[in-house]
N, CA, C and O atoms as CSV, one atom per row, in Angstrom:
chain,resi,resn,atom,element,x,y,z
A,1,UNK,N,N,0.777,-1.086,0.100
A,1,UNK,CA,C,0.077,-0.052,0.033
A,1,UNK,C,C,1.184,1.014,-0.272
A,1,UNK,O,O,2.391,0.777,-0.224
A,2,UNK,N,N,0.493,2.481,-0.660
A,2,UNK,CA,C,1.211,3.382,-0.838
A,2,UNK,C,C,0.431,4.639,-0.922
A,2,UNK,O,O,-0.582,4.812,-1.601
A,3,UNK,N,N,0.947,5.389,-0.248
A,3,UNK,CA,C,0.151,6.846,-0.156
A,3,UNK,C,C,1.138,8.126,-0.364
A,3,UNK,O,O,2.122,8.223,0.369
A,4,UNK,N,N,0.892,9.053,-1.307
A,4,UNK,CA,C,1.246,10.252,-1.660
A,4,UNK,C,C,0.767,11.263,-0.633
A,4,UNK,O,O,-0.407,11.587,-0.810
A,5,UNK,N,N,1.466,11.931,0.549
A,5,UNK,CA,C,0.830,12.959,1.353
A,5,UNK,C,C,1.170,14.056,1.575
A,5,UNK,O,O,2.384,14.240,1.667
A,6,UNK,N,N,0.538,14.852,1.695
A,6,UNK,CA,C,0.710,16.373,1.326
A,6,UNK,C,C,0.112,17.194,2.497
A,6,UNK,O,O,-1.088,17.078,2.742
A,7,UNK,N,N,0.842,17.963,3.178
A,7,UNK,CA,C,0.544,18.702,4.425
A,7,UNK,C,C,-0.164,20.098,3.593
A,7,UNK,O,O,0.319,20.884,2.778
A,8,UNK,N,N,-1.404,19.998,4.160
A,8,UNK,CA,C,-2.651,21.019,3.177
A,8,UNK,C,C,-3.028,22.074,4.313
A,8,UNK,O,O,-3.174,21.795,5.503
A,9,UNK,N,N,-3.181,23.565,3.628
A,9,UNK,CA,C,-3.910,24.387,4.437
A,9,UNK,C,C,-5.517,24.181,4.223
A,9,UNK,O,O,-6.463,24.633,4.867
A,10,UNK,N,N,-5.473,23.329,3.079
A,10,UNK,CA,C,-7.036,22.996,2.764
A,10,UNK,C,C,-7.075,22.164,1.534
A,10,UNK,O,O,-6.235,22.366,0.656
A,11,UNK,N,N,-7.906,21.320,1.410
A,11,UNK,CA,C,-7.846,20.424,0.143
A,11,UNK,C,C,-9.652,20.093,0.401
A,11,UNK,O,O,-10.505,19.956,1.278
A,12,UNK,N,N,-9.424,20.094,-1.145
A,12,UNK,CA,C,-10.990,19.708,-1.500
A,12,UNK,C,C,-11.133,18.764,-2.920
A,12,UNK,O,O,-10.431,18.995,-3.904
A,13,UNK,N,N,-12.257,17.546,-2.874
A,13,UNK,CA,C,-12.351,16.900,-3.982
A,13,UNK,C,C,-13.448,17.189,-5.006
A,13,UNK,O,O,-14.056,18.089,-4.426
A,14,UNK,N,N,-13.990,17.021,-5.996
A,14,UNK,CA,C,-14.954,17.518,-6.908
A,14,UNK,C,C,-15.690,16.414,-7.686
A,14,UNK,O,O,-14.898,16.313,-8.624
A,15,UNK,N,N,-16.543,15.622,-7.917
A,15,UNK,CA,C,-16.918,14.932,-8.935
A,15,UNK,C,C,-18.270,15.394,-9.750
A,15,UNK,O,O,-19.327,15.748,-9.229
A,16,UNK,N,N,-17.964,15.299,-11.223
A,16,UNK,CA,C,-19.409,16.288,-11.785
A,16,UNK,C,C,-19.596,17.107,-11.498
A,16,UNK,O,O,-20.793,17.350,-11.647
A,17,UNK,N,N,-18.855,18.179,-10.921
A,17,UNK,CA,C,-19.221,19.389,-10.261
A,17,UNK,C,C,-19.731,19.559,-9.132
A,17,UNK,O,O,-20.256,20.648,-8.901
A,18,UNK,N,N,-19.716,18.556,-8.148
A,18,UNK,CA,C,-20.039,18.410,-6.666
A,18,UNK,C,C,-19.001,18.384,-6.213
A,18,UNK,O,O,-18.015,17.858,-6.731
A,19,UNK,N,N,-19.065,19.186,-4.723
A,19,UNK,CA,C,-17.871,18.958,-4.083
A,19,UNK,C,C,-18.254,17.434,-3.195
A,19,UNK,O,O,-19.347,17.422,-2.630
A,20,UNK,N,N,-17.603,16.513,-3.109
A,20,UNK,CA,C,-17.696,15.187,-2.174
A,20,UNK,C,C,-17.068,15.373,-1.127
A,20,UNK,O,O,-17.475,14.802,-0.116
A,21,UNK,N,N,-15.916,16.205,-1.057
A,21,UNK,CA,C,-15.116,15.741,-0.024
A,21,UNK,C,C,-14.030,17.100,0.254
A,21,UNK,O,O,-13.300,17.525,-0.641
A,22,UNK,N,N,-14.064,17.609,1.465
A,22,UNK,CA,C,-13.239,18.857,1.950
A,22,UNK,C,C,-12.678,19.052,3.181
A,22,UNK,O,O,-13.241,18.481,4.115
A,23,UNK,N,N,-11.511,19.850,3.472
A,23,UNK,CA,C,-11.041,19.786,4.395
A,23,UNK,C,C,-10.470,20.987,4.839
A,23,UNK,O,O,-10.387,21.746,3.872
A,24,UNK,N,N,-9.906,21.662,6.178
A,24,UNK,CA,C,-9.424,22.347,6.288
A,24,UNK,C,C,-7.648,22.163,6.335
A,24,UNK,O,O,-7.072,21.548,5.438
A,25,UNK,N,N,-6.982,22.714,7.373
A,25,UNK,CA,C,-5.745,22.294,7.674
A,25,UNK,C,C,-5.483,20.798,7.801
A,25,UNK,O,O,-6.329,20.271,8.523
A,26,UNK,N,N,-4.776,20.140,7.429
A,26,UNK,CA,C,-4.458,18.419,7.833
A,26,UNK,C,C,-3.711,17.912,6.815
A,26,UNK,O,O,-2.732,18.557,6.440
A,27,UNK,N,N,-4.012,16.787,6.254
A,27,UNK,CA,C,-3.340,15.985,5.202
A,27,UNK,C,C,-4.329,15.626,4.406
A,27,UNK,O,O,-5.503,15.357,4.660
A,28,UNK,N,N,-3.468,15.657,2.967
A,28,UNK,CA,C,-4.256,15.099,1.590
A,28,UNK,C,C,-3.522,14.045,1.599
A,28,UNK,O,O,-2.317,14.221,1.782
A,29,UNK,N,N,-4.020,12.685,1.411
A,29,UNK,CA,C,-3.502,11.191,1.174
A,29,UNK,C,C,-4.311,10.608,0.123
A,29,UNK,O,O,-5.470,10.198,0.052
A,30,UNK,N,N,-3.072,10.728,-0.879
A,30,UNK,CA,C,-3.448,9.689,-2.252
A,30,UNK,C,C,-3.101,8.340,-2.205
A,30,UNK,O,O,-1.892,8.105,-2.227
A,31,UNK,N,N,-3.992,7.246,-2.135
A,31,UNK,CA,C,-3.922,6.082,-1.755
A,31,UNK,C,C,-4.069,5.163,-2.887
A,31,UNK,O,O,-5.042,5.126,-3.640
A,32,UNK,N,N,-2.993,4.401,-2.949
A,32,UNK,CA,C,-3.020,3.500,-3.832
A,32,UNK,C,C,-2.562,1.980,-3.238
A,32,UNK,O,O,-1.658,1.695,-2.452
A,33,UNK,N,N,-3.621,1.056,-3.979
A,33,UNK,CA,C,-3.411,-0.131,-3.118
A,33,UNK,C,C,-2.786,-1.097,-4.553
A,33,UNK,O,O,-3.059,-0.782,-5.712
A,34,UNK,N,N,-1.834,-2.414,-4.141
A,34,UNK,CA,C,-1.116,-3.318,-4.860
A,34,UNK,C,C,-1.692,-4.548,-4.573
A,34,UNK,O,O,-2.387,-4.593,-3.558
A,35,UNK,N,N,-1.520,-5.870,-5.442
A,35,UNK,CA,C,-2.121,-6.900,-5.339
A,35,UNK,C,C,-2.077,-7.621,-3.794
A,35,UNK,O,O,-3.102,-8.032,-3.250
A,36,UNK,N,N,-0.887,-7.696,-3.252
A,36,UNK,CA,C,-0.877,-8.013,-2.158
A,36,UNK,C,C,-1.272,-7.237,-0.754
A,36,UNK,O,O,-1.222,-7.781,0.349
A,37,UNK,N,N,-1.640,-5.983,-0.970
A,37,UNK,CA,C,-2.085,-5.662,-0.049
A,37,UNK,C,C,-3.562,-5.965,0.766
A,37,UNK,O,O,-4.621,-6.153,0.168
A,38,UNK,N,N,-3.400,-5.973,2.386
A,38,UNK,CA,C,-4.680,-6.487,2.833
A,38,UNK,C,C,-4.795,-5.526,4.079
A,38,UNK,O,O,-4.056,-4.543,4.146
A,39,UNK,N,N,-5.672,-5.791,5.017
A,39,UNK,CA,C,-6.420,-4.699,5.918
A,39,UNK,C,C,-5.224,-4.600,7.289
A,39,UNK,O,O,-5.202,-3.656,8.078
A,40,UNK,N,N,-4.563,-5.435,7.327
A,40,UNK,CA,C,-3.270,-4.844,8.366
A,40,UNK,C,C,-2.462,-3.984,7.811
A,40,UNK,O,O,-1.987,-3.205,8.637
A,41,UNK,N,N,-2.015,-3.769,6.413
A,41,UNK,CA,C,-1.577,-2.556,5.472
A,41,UNK,C,C,-2.246,-1.385,5.569
A,41,UNK,O,O,-1.632,-0.320,5.648
A,42,UNK,N,N,-3.457,-1.446,5.574
A,42,UNK,CA,C,-4.424,-0.487,5.600
A,42,UNK,C,C,-4.358,0.230,7.027
A,42,UNK,O,O,-4.252,1.421,7.319
A,43,UNK,N,N,-4.445,-0.767,7.705
A,43,UNK,CA,C,-4.483,-0.509,9.728
A,43,UNK,C,C,-3.132,0.327,9.658
A,43,UNK,O,O,-3.141,1.553,9.761
A,44,UNK,N,N,-2.005,-0.391,9.480
A,44,UNK,CA,C,-0.585,0.329,9.471
A,44,UNK,C,C,-0.871,1.787,8.594
A,44,UNK,O,O,-0.504,2.835,9.126
A,45,UNK,N,N,-1.421,1.828,7.472
A,45,UNK,CA,C,-1.427,2.931,6.832
A,45,UNK,C,C,-1.720,3.944,7.426
A,45,UNK,O,O,-0.993,4.926,7.578
A,46,UNK,N,N,-3.160,3.748,7.940
A,46,UNK,CA,C,-3.844,4.608,8.651
A,46,UNK,C,C,-3.168,5.471,9.992
A,46,UNK,O,O,-3.249,6.673,10.243
A,47,UNK,N,N,-2.579,4.539,10.628
A,47,UNK,CA,C,-1.759,4.939,12.061
A,47,UNK,C,C,-0.418,5.445,11.511
A,47,UNK,O,O,0.296,6.050,12.310
A,48,UNK,N,N,-0.033,5.298,10.406
A,48,UNK,CA,C,1.230,6.330,9.967
A,48,UNK,C,C,0.588,7.544,9.652
A,48,UNK,O,O,1.184,8.568,9.987
A,49,UNK,N,N,-0.462,7.648,9.101
A,49,UNK,CA,C,-1.259,9.033,8.471
A,49,UNK,C,C,-1.261,9.881,9.848
A,49,UNK,O,O,-0.683,10.960,9.981
A,50,UNK,N,N,-2.188,9.055,11.101
A,50,UNK,CA,C,-2.595,9.973,12.005
A,50,UNK,C,C,-1.457,10.362,13.033
A,50,UNK,O,O,-1.670,11.338,13.753
A,51,UNK,N,N,-0.175,9.621,13.164
A,51,UNK,CA,C,0.822,9.950,13.842
A,51,UNK,C,C,2.008,10.360,13.196
A,51,UNK,O,O,3.049,10.171,13.826
A,52,UNK,N,N,2.109,11.043,11.727
A,52,UNK,CA,C,3.193,11.362,10.869
A,52,UNK,C,C,3.246,12.900,11.773
A,52,UNK,O,O,2.258,13.521,12.164
A,53,UNK,N,N,4.483,13.229,11.935
A,53,UNK,CA,C,4.747,14.502,12.691
A,53,UNK,C,C,5.488,15.343,11.783
A,53,UNK,O,O,6.705,15.529,11.778
A,54,UNK,N,N,4.449,15.921,10.869
A,54,UNK,CA,C,4.826,16.818,9.778
A,54,UNK,C,C,4.331,18.400,10.158
A,54,UNK,O,O,4.704,19.324,9.436
A,55,UNK,N,N,3.410,18.666,11.415
A,55,UNK,CA,C,2.939,19.813,11.675
A,55,UNK,C,C,3.895,20.617,12.480
A,55,UNK,O,O,4.877,20.167,13.069
A,56,UNK,N,N,3.448,22.035,12.438
A,56,UNK,CA,C,4.429,22.481,13.580
A,56,UNK,C,C,5.052,22.340,15.084
A,56,UNK,O,O,4.290,21.992,15.985
A,57,UNK,N,N,6.491,22.619,15.381
A,57,UNK,CA,C,6.516,21.551,16.843
A,57,UNK,C,C,6.437,20.045,16.579
A,57,UNK,O,O,5.971,19.187,17.329
A,58,UNK,N,N,6.756,19.954,15.871
A,58,UNK,CA,C,6.604,18.222,15.245
A,58,UNK,C,C,5.225,17.421,15.779
A,58,UNK,O,O,5.166,16.275,16.225
A,59,UNK,N,N,4.217,18.318,15.607
A,59,UNK,CA,C,2.844,17.504,15.737
A,59,UNK,C,C,2.476,16.849,14.940
A,59,UNK,O,O,3.123,17.018,13.906
A,60,UNK,N,N,1.328,15.759,14.817
A,60,UNK,CA,C,0.800,14.916,14.178
A,60,UNK,C,C,-0.904,15.489,13.723
A,60,UNK,O,O,-1.385,16.616,13.842
A,61,UNK,N,N,-1.347,14.580,13.335
A,61,UNK,CA,C,-3.050,15.076,12.716
A,61,UNK,C,C,-3.535,14.567,14.317
A,61,UNK,O,O,-4.452,15.192,14.850
A,62,UNK,N,N,-3.013,13.645,14.906
A,62,UNK,CA,C,-3.654,12.914,16.181
A,62,UNK,C,C,-3.332,14.164,17.584
A,62,UNK,O,O,-4.023,14.292,18.595
A,63,UNK,N,N,-2.245,14.849,17.263
A,63,UNK,CA,C,-2.394,16.002,18.513
A,63,UNK,C,C,-2.782,17.279,18.072
A,63,UNK,O,O,-2.476,18.173,18.861
A,64,UNK,N,N,-3.577,17.765,16.676
A,64,UNK,CA,C,-3.892,19.168,16.283
A,64,UNK,C,C,-5.384,18.681,15.977
A,64,UNK,O,O,-5.664,17.492,16.126
A,65,UNK,N,N,-6.177,19.447,15.622
A,65,UNK,CA,C,-7.332,19.586,14.797
A,65,UNK,C,C,-7.323,19.161,13.854
A,65,UNK,O,O,-8.390,18.680,13.474
A,66,UNK,N,N,-6.253,19.094,13.027
A,66,UNK,CA,C,-6.075,18.392,11.587
A,66,UNK,C,C,-7.614,17.715,11.239
A,66,UNK,O,O,-8.628,17.565,11.920
A,67,UNK,N,N,-7.269,17.399,9.885
A,67,UNK,CA,C,-8.252,16.271,9.160
A,67,UNK,C,C,-7.403,15.547,8.145
A,67,UNK,O,O,-6.292,15.930,7.778
A,68,UNK,N,N,-8.089,14.359,7.687
A,68,UNK,CA,C,-7.504,13.996,6.612
A,68,UNK,C,C,-8.520,14.022,5.217
A,68,UNK,O,O,-9.729,13.832,5.349
A,69,UNK,N,N,-7.857,14.294,3.775
A,69,UNK,CA,C,-8.573,13.949,3.232
A,69,UNK,C,C,-8.042,12.426,2.287
A,69,UNK,O,O,-6.888,12.174,1.943
A,70,UNK,N,N,-9.033,11.749,2.084
A,70,UNK,CA,C,-8.600,10.508,1.594
A,70,UNK,C,C,-8.889,10.300,0.031
A,70,UNK,O,O,-10.073,10.270,-0.306
A,71,UNK,N,N,-8.106,10.185,-0.744
A,71,UNK,CA,C,-8.494,9.878,-2.348
A,71,UNK,C,C,-7.712,8.715,-2.875
A,71,UNK,O,O,-6.517,8.463,-2.719
A,72,UNK,N,N,-8.587,8.094,-3.499
A,72,UNK,CA,C,-7.778,6.614,-4.227
A,72,UNK,C,C,-7.340,7.309,-5.322
A,72,UNK,O,O,-7.785,8.307,-5.889
A,73,UNK,N,N,-6.108,6.402,-5.581
A,73,UNK,CA,C,-5.036,6.696,-6.624
A,73,UNK,C,C,-4.437,5.526,-7.075
A,73,UNK,O,O,-3.327,5.269,-6.610
A,74,UNK,N,N,-4.946,4.740,-7.902
A,74,UNK,CA,C,-4.343,3.629,-8.994
A,74,UNK,C,C,-2.795,4.320,-9.399
A,74,UNK,O,O,-1.723,3.771,-9.146
A,75,UNK,N,N,-2.898,5.194,-9.849
A,75,UNK,CA,C,-1.816,5.675,-10.440
A,75,UNK,C,C,-0.272,5.496,-9.923
A,75,UNK,O,O,0.824,5.367,-10.468
A,76,UNK,N,N,-0.813,5.564,-8.453
A,76,UNK,CA,C,0.307,5.664,-7.814
A,76,UNK,C,C,1.192,4.228,-8.029
A,76,UNK,O,O,2.365,4.158,-7.662
A,77,UNK,N,N,0.608,3.292,-8.557
A,77,UNK,CA,C,1.460,1.961,-8.758
A,77,UNK,C,C,1.889,2.040,-10.480
A,77,UNK,O,O,2.637,1.200,-10.979
A,78,UNK,N,N,1.446,2.883,-11.064
A,78,UNK,CA,C,2.074,3.159,-12.499
A,78,UNK,C,C,3.343,2.875,-12.908
A,78,UNK,O,O,4.095,3.281,-12.022
A,79,UNK,N,N,3.898,2.439,-13.703
A,79,UNK,CA,C,5.396,2.213,-14.047
A,79,UNK,C,C,5.486,2.581,-15.227
A,79,UNK,O,O,4.900,2.045,-16.168
A,80,UNK,N,N,6.466,3.837,-15.315
A,80,UNK,CA,C,6.976,4.417,-16.837
A,80,UNK,C,C,8.260,4.108,-17.005
A,80,UNK,O,O,8.936,4.820,-17.748
A,81,UNK,N,N,8.790,3.085,-16.405
A,81,UNK,CA,C,9.956,3.231,-16.580
A,81,UNK,C,C,10.403,2.632,-18.084
A,81,UNK,O,O,11.513,2.837,-18.577
A,82,UNK,N,N,9.390,1.893,-18.688
A,82,UNK,CA,C,9.781,1.582,-20.054
A,82,UNK,C,C,8.806,2.539,-20.893
A,82,UNK,O,O,7.738,2.992,-20.479
A,83,UNK,N,N,9.380,2.759,-22.152
A,83,UNK,CA,C,8.555,3.698,-23.154
A,83,UNK,C,C,7.875,5.120,-22.374
A,83,UNK,O,O,8.214,5.822,-21.421
A,84,UNK,N,N,6.801,5.110,-23.289
A,84,UNK,CA,C,6.328,6.480,-23.134
A,84,UNK,C,C,4.720,6.093,-22.197
A,84,UNK,O,O,4.257,6.943,-21.438
A,85,UNK,N,N,4.272,5.221,-22.326
A,85,UNK,CA,C,3.010,4.784,-21.804
A,85,UNK,C,C,3.272,4.059,-20.224
A,85,UNK,O,O,4.260,3.358,-20.005
A,86,UNK,N,N,2.458,4.287,-19.420
A,86,UNK,CA,C,2.569,3.733,-18.227
A,86,UNK,C,C,1.816,2.513,-17.900
A,86,UNK,O,O,0.629,2.462,-18.222
A,87,UNK,N,N,2.430,1.426,-17.236
A,87,UNK,CA,C,1.873,0.021,-17.065
A,87,UNK,C,C,1.226,0.224,-15.821
A,87,UNK,O,O,1.688,0.851,-14.867
A,88,UNK,N,N,-0.177,-0.503,-15.907
A,88,UNK,CA,C,-0.827,-0.305,-14.772
A,88,UNK,C,C,-0.794,-1.566,-13.884
A,88,UNK,O,O,-1.462,-1.641,-12.852
A,89,UNK,N,N,0.078,-2.636,-14.365
A,89,UNK,CA,C,-0.165,-4.184,-13.904
A,89,UNK,C,C,0.162,-4.489,-12.384
A,89,UNK,O,O,-0.008,-5.590,-11.861
A,90,UNK,N,N,0.706,-3.244,-11.681
A,90,UNK,CA,C,1.414,-3.475,-10.360
A,90,UNK,C,C,0.161,-3.003,-9.485
A,90,UNK,O,O,0.200,-3.254,-8.280
A,91,UNK,N,N,-1.122,-2.231,-10.096
A,91,UNK,CA,C,-2.183,-1.590,-9.141
A,91,UNK,C,C,-3.042,-2.414,-9.206
A,91,UNK,O,O,-3.295,-2.997,-10.260
A,92,UNK,N,N,-3.789,-2.678,-7.877
A,92,UNK,CA,C,-4.690,-3.813,-7.493
A,92,UNK,C,C,-6.024,-3.513,-8.548
A,92,UNK,O,O,-6.074,-2.371,-9.006
A,93,UNK,N,N,-6.965,-4.354,-8.903
A,93,UNK,CA,C,-8.045,-4.480,-9.378
A,93,UNK,C,C,-9.254,-3.501,-8.579
A,93,UNK,O,O,-9.115,-3.569,-7.358
A,94,UNK,N,N,-9.934,-2.974,-8.837
A,94,UNK,CA,C,-10.794,-2.326,-8.169
A,94,UNK,C,C,-11.712,-2.995,-7.060
A,94,UNK,O,O,-11.947,-2.488,-5.963
A,95,UNK,N,N,-12.251,-4.362,-7.571
A,95,UNK,CA,C,-12.628,-5.128,-6.247
A,95,UNK,C,C,-11.913,-5.178,-5.304
A,95,UNK,O,O,-12.414,-4.830,-4.235
A,96,UNK,N,N,-10.733,-5.543,-5.310
A,96,UNK,CA,C,-10.019,-5.396,-4.373
A,96,UNK,C,C,-9.492,-4.298,-3.709
A,96,UNK,O,O,-9.250,-4.328,-2.502
A,97,UNK,N,N,-9.276,-3.223,-4.490
A,97,UNK,CA,C,-8.481,-1.796,-3.929
A,97,UNK,C,C,-9.711,-1.074,-2.756
A,97,UNK,O,O,-9.481,-0.596,-1.645
A,98,UNK,N,N,-11.221,-1.228,-3.572
A,98,UNK,CA,C,-11.564,-0.240,-2.646
A,98,UNK,C,C,-12.314,-0.601,-1.273
A,98,UNK,O,O,-12.804,0.182,-0.459
A,99,UNK,N,N,-12.269,-2.034,-1.242
A,99,UNK,CA,C,-12.531,-2.255,0.355
A,99,UNK,C,C,-11.382,-1.560,1.167
A,99,UNK,O,O,-11.611,-0.785,2.096
A,100,UNK,N,N,-10.064,-1.921,0.713
A,100,UNK,CA,C,-8.911,-1.402,1.348
A,100,UNK,C,C,-8.698,-0.138,1.500
A,100,UNK,O,O,-8.012,0.064,2.502
A,101,UNK,N,N,-9.054,1.027,0.811
A,101,UNK,CA,C,-9.235,2.311,0.724
A,101,UNK,C,C,-9.995,2.526,1.739
A,101,UNK,O,O,-9.621,3.103,2.761
A,102,UNK,N,N,-11.364,1.984,1.498
A,102,UNK,CA,C,-12.445,1.971,2.843
A,102,UNK,C,C,-11.869,1.594,4.237
A,102,UNK,O,O,-12.338,2.250,5.168
A,103,UNK,N,N,-11.122,0.842,4.488
A,103,UNK,CA,C,-10.863,0.182,5.526
A,103,UNK,C,C,-9.704,0.779,6.224
A,103,UNK,O,O,-9.478,0.419,7.380
A,104,UNK,N,N,-8.692,1.946,5.453
A,104,UNK,CA,C,-7.966,2.726,5.699
A,104,UNK,C,C,-9.103,4.373,6.392
A,104,UNK,O,O,-9.056,4.800,7.546
A,105,UNK,N,N,-9.812,4.833,5.468
A,105,UNK,CA,C,-10.508,5.695,6.117
A,105,UNK,C,C,-11.246,5.098,7.460
A,105,UNK,O,O,-11.294,5.833,8.447
A,106,UNK,N,N,-11.716,4.027,7.510
A,106,UNK,CA,C,-12.689,3.204,8.550
A,106,UNK,C,C,-11.404,3.563,9.913
A,106,UNK,O,O,-11.726,3.989,11.022
A,107,UNK,N,N,-10.345,3.347,9.598
A,107,UNK,CA,C,-9.164,3.005,10.815
A,107,UNK,C,C,-8.762,4.318,11.032
A,107,UNK,O,O,-8.440,4.593,12.188
A,108,UNK,N,N,-8.689,5.460,9.934
A,108,UNK,CA,C,-8.465,6.620,10.615
A,108,UNK,C,C,-9.731,7.020,11.739
A,108,UNK,O,O,-9.571,7.309,12.924
A,109,UNK,N,N,-10.942,6.947,11.034
A,109,UNK,CA,C,-12.135,7.311,11.901
A,109,UNK,C,C,-11.777,6.703,13.043
A,109,UNK,O,O,-11.483,7.437,13.988
A,110,UNK,N,N,-11.716,5.205,13.226
A,110,UNK,CA,C,-11.554,4.758,14.862
A,110,UNK,C,C,-10.388,5.530,15.201
A,110,UNK,O,O,-10.886,6.000,16.225
A,111,UNK,N,N,-9.409,5.967,15.176
A,111,UNK,CA,C,-8.468,6.580,15.716
A,111,UNK,C,C,-8.786,7.893,16.447
A,111,UNK,O,O,-8.329,8.424,17.459
A,112,UNK,N,N,-9.733,8.218,15.564
A,112,UNK,CA,C,-10.625,9.719,15.960
A,112,UNK,C,C,-10.213,10.829,14.955
A,112,UNK,O,O,-10.357,11.993,15.328
A,113,UNK,N,N,-9.774,10.614,13.866
A,113,UNK,CA,C,-9.446,11.485,12.920
A,113,UNK,C,C,-11.279,11.942,12.478
A,113,UNK,O,O,-12.317,11.374,12.819
A,114,UNK,N,N,-11.062,13.213,11.581
A,114,UNK,CA,C,-12.135,13.723,10.895
A,114,UNK,C,C,-11.637,13.569,9.439
A,114,UNK,O,O,-10.573,14.102,9.122
A,115,UNK,N,N,-12.370,12.855,8.528
A,115,UNK,CA,C,-11.894,11.960,7.474
A,115,UNK,C,C,-13.028,12.736,6.039
A,115,UNK,O,O,-14.240,12.529,5.990
A,116,UNK,N,N,-12.569,13.252,5.431
A,116,UNK,CA,C,-12.995,12.996,3.942
A,116,UNK,C,C,-12.581,12.599,2.867
A,116,UNK,O,O,-11.356,12.530,2.777
A,117,UNK,N,N,-13.304,12.242,1.809
A,117,UNK,CA,C,-13.065,10.990,0.978
A,117,UNK,C,C,-13.442,12.136,-0.254
A,117,UNK,O,O,-14.019,13.223,-0.285
A,118,UNK,N,N,-12.552,10.946,-1.561
A,118,UNK,CA,C,-13.155,11.406,-2.599
A,118,UNK,C,C,-14.071,10.125,-3.054
A,118,UNK,O,O,-14.642,9.459,-2.190
A,119,UNK,N,N,-14.163,9.876,-4.143
A,119,UNK,CA,C,-15.180,8.630,-5.289
A,119,UNK,C,C,-14.633,7.772,-6.072
A,119,UNK,O,O,-14.374,7.897,-7.269
A,120,UNK,N,N,-14.354,6.372,-4.971
A,120,UNK,CA,C,-13.794,5.763,-6.016
A,120,UNK,C,C,-14.102,5.650,-7.057
A,120,UNK,O,O,-15.272,5.954,-7.288
A,121,UNK,N,N,-13.223,5.151,-8.257
A,121,UNK,CA,C,-13.438,5.051,-9.985
A,121,UNK,C,C,-14.181,6.164,-10.424
A,121,UNK,O,O,-14.885,6.000,-11.420
A,122,UNK,N,N,-14.156,7.446,-9.781
A,122,UNK,CA,C,-14.579,8.479,-10.905
A,122,UNK,C,C,-13.957,9.398,-10.559
A,122,UNK,O,O,-13.521,9.671,-9.441
A,123,UNK,N,N,-13.848,10.167,-11.932
A,123,UNK,CA,C,-13.129,11.236,-12.439
A,123,UNK,C,C,-13.208,12.648,-11.638
A,123,UNK,O,O,-13.936,13.614,-11.869
A,124,UNK,N,N,-12.243,12.469,-10.639
A,124,UNK,CA,C,-12.091,13.813,-9.623
A,124,UNK,C,C,-11.312,15.070,-10.093
A,124,UNK,O,O,-10.461,15.158,-10.979
A,125,UNK,N,N,-11.813,15.999,-9.288
A,125,UNK,CA,C,-10.868,17.002,-9.853
A,125,UNK,C,C,-10.316,17.456,-8.338
A,125,UNK,O,O,-11.222,17.828,-7.592
A,126,UNK,N,N,-9.031,17.481,-7.797
A,126,UNK,CA,C,-8.801,17.599,-6.912
A,126,UNK,C,C,-8.012,18.979,-6.364
A,126,UNK,O,O,-6.894,19.127,-6.857
A,127,UNK,N,N,-8.387,19.867,-5.541
A,127,UNK,CA,C,-7.925,20.979,-5.233
A,127,UNK,C,C,-7.092,21.189,-3.990
A,127,UNK,O,O,-7.583,20.550,-3.060
A,128,UNK,N,N,-5.767,22.003,-3.562
A,128,UNK,CA,C,-5.260,21.928,-2.427
A,128,UNK,C,C,-4.469,22.851,-2.731
A,128,UNK,O,O,-4.093,23.224,-3.843
A,129,UNK,N,N,-4.113,23.377,-1.283
A,129,UNK,CA,C,-2.797,24.017,-0.830
A,129,UNK,C,C,-1.635,23.462,-0.142
A,129,UNK,O,O,-1.576,23.263,1.071
A,130,UNK,N,N,-0.998,23.299,-0.732
A,130,UNK,CA,C,0.354,22.406,-0.040
A,130,UNK,C,C,0.928,23.675,0.932
A,130,UNK,O,O,1.135,24.848,0.623
A,131,UNK,N,N,1.073,23.090,2.014
A,131,UNK,CA,C,1.276,24.048,2.998
A,131,UNK,C,C,3.131,23.710,3.309
A,131,UNK,O,O,3.436,22.604,3.757
A,132,UNK,N,N,3.660,24.213,3.172
A,132,UNK,CA,C,5.291,24.194,3.255
A,132,UNK,C,C,6.259,24.725,2.493
A,132,UNK,O,O,6.888,25.762,2.703
A,133,UNK,N,N,6.398,23.604,1.159
A,133,UNK,CA,C,5.492,22.618,0.736
A,133,UNK,C,C,6.334,21.144,1.663
A,133,UNK,O,O,7.525,20.877,1.825
A,134,UNK,N,N,5.299,20.574,2.029
A,134,UNK,CA,C,5.553,19.104,2.449
A,134,UNK,C,C,4.960,17.837,1.860
A,134,UNK,O,O,3.791,17.533,2.099
A,135,UNK,N,N,5.753,17.088,1.089
A,135,UNK,CA,C,5.053,15.846,0.211
A,135,UNK,C,C,6.053,14.807,0.749
A,135,UNK,O,O,7.277,14.849,0.878
A,136,UNK,N,N,4.939,13.656,1.079
A,136,UNK,CA,C,6.115,12.344,1.614
A,136,UNK,C,C,5.218,11.449,0.460
A,136,UNK,O,O,4.104,11.739,0.024
A,137,UNK,N,N,6.200,10.083,0.055
A,137,UNK,CA,C,5.627,9.192,-0.446
A,137,UNK,C,C,5.863,7.700,0.674
A,137,UNK,O,O,6.848,7.109,1.115
A,138,UNK,N,N,4.632,7.569,0.777
A,138,UNK,CA,C,4.716,6.651,2.275
A,138,UNK,C,C,4.431,4.919,1.574
A,138,UNK,O,O,3.473,4.704,0.832
A,139,UNK,N,N,5.350,3.911,1.937
A,139,UNK,CA,C,5.160,2.831,1.617
A,139,UNK,C,C,4.888,2.050,2.739
A,139,UNK,O,O,5.528,2.376,3.739
A,140,UNK,N,N,4.254,1.275,2.838
A,140,UNK,CA,C,3.788,0.685,4.020
A,140,UNK,C,C,3.782,-0.844,3.696
A,140,UNK,O,O,3.416,-1.654,4.548
């Protein structure tokens, strides 16, 4: 499981002209799933996001009033090392990936996070203001 995480002042995701998720200060996490990922890794990613110390004074979302916007992103497993067309072979099929992205969201909420989401398998427009900028790639 992989996440591209950005510390944001705000972030929002829109589908077909409708805002489906938005947060103020916090983290925007684009989450990708590969074939051997499972609920254990989903939980580990949620805990990593919850405790990631990237805010002022080395605080985490758990220690601030921040929120997390989770957006599914199969393209994080795209491989463009050969040629010009990315290969998506390493990305999990939607029927495997969607429940695991949902598991990350559920685990974050169990931990106490305020969570907003995009919409799985939808064409999304994500707007955000990266704060820092801070952008990290997490593999769990």
